[in-house]
Every structure is written in structure tokens, then in C-alpha cells.
C-alpha positions in Angstrom: 100.6 113.7 84.0 102.5 112.1 81.4 105.7 110.0 80.5 109.0 111.7 81.8 112.3 110.0 82.0 112.1 106.6 83.0 114.9 104.2 84.1 115.1 100.7 85.3 114.1 100.6 88.9 117.2 100.2 90.8 119.0 102.6 88.7 116.3 105.3 89.2 116.4 104.5 92.8 120.0 105.0 92.9 119.9 108.3 91.0 117.1 109.9 93.6 119.3 109.0 96.4 122.6 110.5 95.1 120.8 113.4 93.9 119.3 114.2 97.2 122.3 113.3 99.6 123.3 116.8 99.1 120.2 118.3 100.5 121.0 117.2 104.5 119.8 120.7 105.6 116.2 120.4 103.5 113.0 120.3 105.4 112.3 117.1 107.1 108.9 116.0 107.0 109.2 114.1 110.2 108.7 110.5 108.4 111.5 108.8 110.1 112.3 111.7 112.9 109.1 111.0 114.8 109.2 108.3 117.5 107.8 105.0 115.7 107.4 101.4 116.4 109.5 98.6 114.7 107.6 97.5 111.6 108.2 94.6 109.4 111.3 93.7 107.3 113.1 96.4 109.5 111.2 99.4 108.2 109.3 101.8 110.6 105.7 101.1 110.8 103.5 103.7 108.9 102.1 106.8 110.6 98.6 106.8 110.9 98.6 110.7 112.2 100.3 112.3 109.3 97.1 113.9 107.9 93.2 113.5 108.5 91.6 110.4 107.6 89.1 109.9 104.5 88.4 106.4 104.8 86.3 104.5 107.9 85.7 101.4 109.4 82.0 101.6 107.8 83.1 102.4 104.2 85.3 100.6 101.5 87.6 103.3 100.5 89.0 103.1 97.1 91.5 105.4 95.6 93.4 106.2 92.4 96.8 108.3 92.4 99.6 109.3 90.1 102.3 109.1 91.9 104.5 110.9 89.4 107.7 108.8 88.2 107.7 107.1 91.8 109.8 107.7 93.8 110.0 111.1 92.9 112.4 112.0 96.0 114.3 109.9 98.7 111.5 110.6 101.1 108.7 109.7 98.6 108.6 105.8 99.7 108.0 106.8 103.4 105.7 109.5 103.1 103.7 107.4 100.4 103.2 104.9 103.1 102.2 107.1 106.0 99.7 109.1 103.7 98.0 105.7 102.7 97.6 104.6 106.4 96.8 108.0 107.5 94.2 108.4 104.8 92.8 104.9 105.6 92.6 103.8 102.4 91.3 100.2 101.6 92.2 99.9 97.7 94.6 102.1 96.0 95.4 102.1 92.1 98.5 104.0 91.5 100.0 104.9 88.2 103.5 106.1 87.4 105.9 103.4 89.0 109.0 104.0 87.9 110.9 101.6 89.9 110.1 98.0 90.8 112.7 98.0 93.8 110.8 101.2 95.1 107.4 99.6 94.8 108.6 96.4 96.7 110.0 98.8 99.4 106.5 100.5 99.5 104.7 97.1 99.8 107.1 96.1 102.4 106.3 99.6 104.6 102.7 98.8 104.7 102.0 95.7 106.4 98.2 95.9 106.4 98.6 95.9 102.6 99.7 93.7 99.7 100.4 94.9 96.2 100.1 93.7 92.5 102.2 95.4 89.9 101.7 95.7 86.1 104.0 93.8 83.9 104.2 96.7 81.2 107.2 98.3 80.1 107.8 100.8 77.1 110.8 99.1 76.6 113.0 96.3 78.2 114.8 99.2 80.5 112.1 101.8 81.0 108.5 101.7 82.2 105.7 103.4 83.9 103.6 100.9 85.6 100.4 100.7 87.4 99.7 98.9 90.4 96.9 97.9 93.5 97.7 98.2 96.9 94.9 96.6 98.9 94.2 95.6 102.3 93.9 91.5 102.3 91.7 91.7 105.6 89.3 93.8 103.9 89.2 92.6 100.3 90.3 89.6 98.0 91.8 90.6 94.9 91.4 88.5 91.7 94.1 88.0 89.3 95.3 91.1 87.6 94.5 91.5 83.8 96.0 93.7 81.3 93.8 95.1 78.6 94.4 96.4 75.0 98.0 95.2 75.1 98.2 95.4 71.6 96.6 99.1 71.4 99.4 101.4 71.8 97.9 104.2 70.1 95.1 104.5 72.3 96.8 102.9 75.4 100.5 103.7 75.9 100.0 102.1 79.2 97.7 99.0 79.2 94.7 99.6 81.6 95.0 97.2 84.7 91.7 95.2 85.4 91.3 93.5 88.7 88.2 91.9 90.6 87.8 93.3 94.0 85.4 91.3 96.5 84.6 92.6 100.0 82.1 90.5 101.7 78.7 90.8 99.5 80.2 93.6 97.6 81.9 92.7 94.2 83.0 94.9 91.5 85.8 94.9 88.5 88.1 97.9 89.0 89.8 99.1 85.8 92.8 101.3 86.7 94.0 103.6 83.4 96.9 106.2 82.7 95.5 107.7 79.5 98.1 109.5 76.7 99.3 112.8 78.3 99.8 116.2 76.3 97.9 119.1 74.7 98.5 118.4 70.9 95.5 117.4 69.0 97.0 113.9 68.5 97.3 113.4 72.2 93.6 114.2 72.7 92.7 112.0 70.0 94.5 108.8 71.2 92.4 109.7 74.6 89.3 109.7 72.6 90.2 106.6 71.1 90.9 105.0 74.5 87.7 106.2 75.9 85.8 104.7 73.0 87.6 101.2 73.6 87.1 101.4 77.5 83.3 102.3 77.1 83.1 99.4 74.4 84.6 96.9 76.7 82.3 97.8 79.7 79.6 97.9 77.8 80.1 94.4 76.1 80.8 93.0 79.8 77.7 94.3 81.1 75.4 93.4 78.2 76.8 90.1 78.0 75.6 89.2 81.4 79.0 89.6 83.0 79.9 91.8 86.3 77.8 95.1 86.0 79.7 96.8 88.9 82.3 98.6 87.6 84.9 101.4 88.5 87.1 102.9 85.9 89.7 105.0 87.5 93.1 106.6 87.4 94.7 109.6 85.3 92.5 110.1 82.2 94.6 113.2 81.6 91.5 115.0 80.3 89.2 117.6 82.3 85.6 117.8 82.5 85.0 121.6 82.2 85.9 122.2 78.6 84.0 121.3 75.3 87.3 119.6 73.9 87.5 117.3 77.5 84.0 116.8 77.4 84.0 115.7 73.5 87.0 113.1 74.6 85.1 111.7 77.7 81.9 111.6 75.5 81.7 107.5 75.3 81.1 107.4 79.2 80.2 111.1 79.9 77.6 111.1 77.4 75.7 108.2 78.6 74.6 109.0 82.1 72.4 106.0 82.5 75.2 103.9 82.4 78.1 105.9 84.0 78.6 108.6 86.6 81.7 110.6 86.7 82.4 110.8 90.5 85.0 113.6 90.0 82.2 115.8 88.3 81.4 117.9 91.4 84.7 118.7 92.5 85.8 119.6 88.8 82.8 122.0 88.6 83.9 123.4 91.9 87.3 124.4 90.9 89.2 121.8 92.6 92.3 120.3 91.1 93.9 116.8 90.9 96.8 117.9 89.2 98.6 120.6 91.1 100.8 122.5 88.3 97.5 122.8 85.9 95.0 123.6 88.7 92.5 121.0 87.2 90.9 117.8 87.7 92.3 115.5 85.3 92.2 112.3 87.6 88.7 110.8 87.7 86.4 107.9 89.2 83.6 106.5 86.9 81.4 104.1 88.2 78.9 102.1 86.1 75.1 102.0 87.0 75.5 98.7 88.5 76.9 100.6 91.6 74.2 103.1 91.6 72.1 101.4 94.7 75.7 101.0 96.7 76.8 104.9 95.9 73.6 106.9 95.2 74.8 110.5 94.6 78.2 110.0 96.6 80.9 112.4 95.2 84.5 111.5 94.9 86.8 113.4 97.7 90.3 114.9 96.7 92.0 114.9 99.9 94.1 118.6 99.9 97.5 116.9 100.7 99.5 120.0 99.2 97.8 122.2 102.2 98.2 119.5 104.8 101.7 118.4 104.2 104.8 120.7 103.7 106.6 120.2 100.4 104.1 117.7 99.3 104.7 118.5 95.4 108.6 118.4 95.5 108.5 115.1 97.7 105.7 113.0 96.9 103.8 113.9 93.5 102.0 116.3 91.3 98.8 114.7 91.6 96.6 114.4 94.6 94.7 111.1 95.1 91.0 110.6 94.4 89.0 108.8 96.9 85.4 107.3 96.5 84.1 105.6 99.7 81.5 102.7 99.1 79.3 102.2 102.4 79.4 98.6 103.9 77.1 97.1 106.0 
């Protein structure tokens, strides 16, 4: 959702471990208790059967996921590794990485994935970073780029842009984490961000650059109210150029932000991907129903997945 207490990576990780050490009798989700094979770097191999898969071998499966001040719990890192593997995700754009140490451990626990992490910090000692996890056997990732780094009013966390190439398919992925909050100024800051994002993509496409673009992440805004529609209008109001792949889920009353019961995490695709995606809608895996204590142990957000068919 938004910015909460943030600590340097090693300090926050230690606080999580100390705070949960007294919970020895808490519900064990089985990540480390189940029989496992040895993985790399001494970590157990991630489970592939924790929840049903969303991805497949015939699609490139791209997701966004706010991991809520990652790691939220001492079990979080292992569970996220298990969930990404079980969901069969090829590219995952994540938000709210609050510990570089924990991020490095997550990458180590995912032998089929590599990762890149934003260099952004609020201050020298606190941050909520965006990152990208990807399967190098399926995609090639270009050099990451931070957008609008000086525009802190509209972007308290700079968007993270990467070029994704999977065989003949190539697109730009722009991960976002817009301003949280329900005050009028918060909405105005999100609206300013949407105007700048749309202008960036429009200039790129109209200037002869890459026309296949996916903007995805935590927009902190809904599609189902007049106020939310006004904030998202730069892209929502240009259906000839953009499609909110989360629109159907929002209209159906699904949720990505569990405390609010609403869809605020979105996947937006440019018209350049219309042939590949057609009318495909984003999928929100119901991890809160599939995994006991998902919210306290993993995140208060659910991932959002768009699957692009591959030859």
C-alpha cells in the first residue's frame, strides 16, 4: 500500500527475526518442515506445489506484487520463493523491498531466477525499493533504468524500467509504486504521476521507439470510483492506446489489497501488445484463500499476473 517504517536491510531483517523468535508455537506453513532437496547456496530448493500454478510452458507469465515492507515475517522469504516457483512466474516486478539482505537471500533461494533491484532510497538509511525477478532461461533483461528520479512530488519511488526480450517477443516493462494515502493531495500526486507516465510512453511510441509496453505495479488507486477514474484518466481515458488488464477483476469485486478489499495493483498494456494479448485479462491468484496466514506471513497484497501466449 504505502510507506511504513523502513530500516536498513540488515537491521530490519534482524528486527523481524528477533520479534518472531518468541512465536515458536505459531502455525508452521511447512516451507522448511516439508521434505526438500538441497538447493543452491545452502538454501532448500523452493517448493513447486504450495499453490496451483498460474503460468505455463506455453506463455510468458508476467506479474506485479507488492511484498509489504519485505520481509514482513521470518517466514516471508522462503514463502515468497515457494510461491513464485509454484505459480510458475517468469517475470515478477515487486514493490516495497525494505531489506537488501532479504532480497539477496530471496534471489539465492530461487535457482531458476535472477534479480535486479532499484538503487532508490528515501534517505541514506531507509527505503522501499522496486525489483525484478526473472528467469534467464526464458527472457533476457536489459539494463534497468530509473525514471523521473527528480520528480519526488509525483514519484516518491521512481518507476523502474527494463527491456524484456523473450525470443521474438520484446517489450518495455515499467514497474510503479505510486503515492499511497486517501488525502486529496495523495490523489493529486498520483494524478500527476499518471500524466507523466502517459506522456513518457506516448513520446516513446510516437517517436518510433518500442511500442510494446507494460506498466504494472501498485498504483494505489481504484478503477471503480469517479475519483479513481479521474486519477487514472491519462491512460484509462485513451482506450485506443492502453488497456487496463485488471478492469474485469475490479468490476467483478476482486481484490489485490486485502485490508481494503479492492483492486489497486494494475497491469496496463499498450496497443502494441494487442495482437499478442487480445482480450486477455489479468489474473489475481487467491493466495489468501490457498495459504493459511498469508497476510501476516507474506503480504497484504496479492500478485497480479498477465500471461502472454508464446509460440
